[in-house]
C-alpha positions in Angstrom: -8.1 0.0 -23.9 -8.7 -2.8 -21.5 -10.4 -2.9 -18.1 -9.5 -4.9 -15.0 -11.0 -5.0 -11.5 -8.4 -4.6 -8.8 -8.8 -4.4 -5.0 -7.8 -1.1 -3.5 -4.7 -2.6 -1.8 -3.6 -3.7 -5.3 -3.5 -0.1 -6.4 -0.9 0.6 -3.6 1.1 -2.4 -4.9 0.8 -1.3 -8.5 1.8 2.3 -7.6 5.0 1.0 -5.9 5.8 -1.3 -8.8 5.4 1.5 -11.4 6.9 4.5 -9.5 9.2 2.8 -7.0 9.2 2.8 -3.2 10.9 5.1 -0.7 11.4 4.5 3.0 9.1 7.1 4.6 11.4 7.7 7.6 14.8 7.7 6.0 14.0 8.9 2.4 16.0 5.9 1.1 14.9 4.5 -2.2 13.9 0.9 -1.7 12.8 0.1 -5.3 13.1 2.3 -8.4 10.0 1.1 -10.2 9.2 -0.1 -13.7 8.8 3.4 -15.2 12.5 4.0 -14.4 13.6 0.9 -16.5 15.0 1.4 -20.0 11.9 1.1 -22.2 10.7 2.3 -25.6 9.2 5.8 -25.5 5.7 4.4 -26.4 5.8 1.8 -23.6 7.1 4.5 -21.1 4.2 6.8 -22.2 1.5 4.2 -21.5 3.2 3.2 -18.2 3.3 6.8 -17.1 -0.4 7.2 -18.1 -1.2 4.1 -16.0 0.9 5.5 -13.2 -1.2 8.7 -13.1 -4.5 6.8 -12.9 -3.1 4.5 -10.1 -1.7 7.4 -8.2 -5.1 9.3 -8.4 -6.9 6.2 -7.0 -4.3 5.8 -4.2 -4.7 9.5 -3.3 -8.4 9.0 -3.0 -7.9 6.1 -0.7 -5.4 8.1 1.4 -8.0 10.8 1.8 -10.5 8.2 3.2 -7.7 6.8 5.4 -7.1 10.3 6.8 -10.9 10.6 7.6 -10.7 7.3 9.5 -7.7 8.6 11.4 -9.7 11.7 12.4 -12.6 9.5 13.4 -10.6 7.1 15.6 -7.6 9.2 16.6 -6.9 11.8 19.2 -5.7 15.3 18.7 -2.4 16.3 20.3 -1.5 19.7 21.6 -0.1 20.7 18.2 -3.3 19.9 16.4 -2.0 16.6 14.9 -4.2 13.6 15.0 -2.9 10.0 15.5 -3.9 6.6 16.7 -1.3 4.9 18.8 -1.3 1.1 18.3 -0.4 0.5 22.0 -1.7 2.5 25.0 -1.3 2.5 28.8 -3.7 0.1 30.5 -6.1 1.8 32.9 -8.3 0.5 35.7 -12.1 1.1 36.2 -11.4 4.5 37.7 -9.2 5.6 34.7 -5.9 5.3 36.7 -2.9 3.9 34.9 -2.0 0.3 35.9 1.6 -0.3 36.7 3.7 -3.5 36.5 5.2 -5.1 39.6 8.5 -3.6 40.6 11.5 -5.2 38.9 14.8 -6.1 40.7 15.8 -2.4 40.8 12.4 -1.4 42.2 11.3 0.3 39.0 7.7 0.0 37.6 6.3 0.9 34.2 2.8 1.4 32.9 1.3 -1.9 31.6 0.5 -1.7 27.9 -2.4 -2.9 25.9 -3.6 -2.8 22.2 -5.6 0.4 21.6 -9.2 -0.6 20.8 -9.5 2.6 18.7 -6.6 1.4 16.6 -8.2 -2.0 16.2 -11.4 -0.4 15.0 -9.4 1.9 12.5 -7.4 -1.1 11.3 -10.6 -3.2 10.7 -12.4 -0.5 8.8 -9.4 0.5 6.7 -8.6 -3.2 5.8 -12.3 -3.6 4.8 -11.9 -0.6 2.6 -8.7 -2.0 1.0 -10.7 -5.1 0.0 -13.1 -3.0 -2.2 -12.8 -3.6 -5.9 -12.4 -0.8 -8.4 -12.2 -0.9 -12.2 -9.0 0.3 -13.9 -8.8 1.2 -17.6 -5.4 0.8 -19.2 -3.7 0.3 -22.5 -2.9 -3.4 -23.0 0.8 -4.4 -22.6 2.4 -7.5 -24.1 5.5 -9.3 -23.1 7.1 -8.0 -26.2 6.9 -4.5 -24.8 9.3 -5.5 -22.1 11.5 -8.0 -24.0 14.7 -6.0 -23.5 14.1 -5.2 -19.8 16.5 -6.9 -17.4 15.4 -6.5 -13.8 15.8 -8.1 -10.4 12.4 -6.7 -9.4 9.1 -8.7 -9.3 6.1 -6.8 -10.6 3.4 -9.2 -9.5 0.4 -6.9 -9.6 1.6 -5.3 -12.9 1.9 -8.8 -14.5 -1.9 -9.1 -14.2 -2.0 -6.3 -16.9 0.3 -8.0 -19.3 -1.3 -10.0 -22.1 0.6 -13.2 -22.9 0.2 -14.5 -26.3 -0.6 -18.2 -26.2 1.5 -20.3 -28.4 -0.3 -22.7 -30.6 0.7 -26.3 -30.7 0.9 -27.6 -34.2 0.5 -31.4 -34.4 3.2 -33.3 -36.2 1.8 -35.4 -39.0 
């Protein structure tokens, strides 16, 4: 087994590279993931093992993210908590500030970036920069020799050991 230190945001990347990525709103599959490629059973086993470790770390980060949402968010009438990125601008008395009337005489509330969202984003981004050690079975390029893909597995490539070729001098 080998160990590597990754930043928490890289665990998100690695999870998507291994397990694929789905659009949260539409349910459409964006990428299928390395585990879905045609691989030897042994390689697939170790990738699946790696995927479980990465998913567990991602789940732990998601829990911390939810705690931050509760900390900075506001509860709605249904009990859900969210942090809108943009909110209505208010004056010193707490009244909503409206824009000047347009050509049709219509006004709309002026918008501003939510300071609570900015605080959440700053704290969450700081968390994602935290490094965590990951233990995994070493992969070699030979393990993926027959894989043909149009995907790029940038974070996963950090886990692949590349054998250095030795240059033999000609005498």
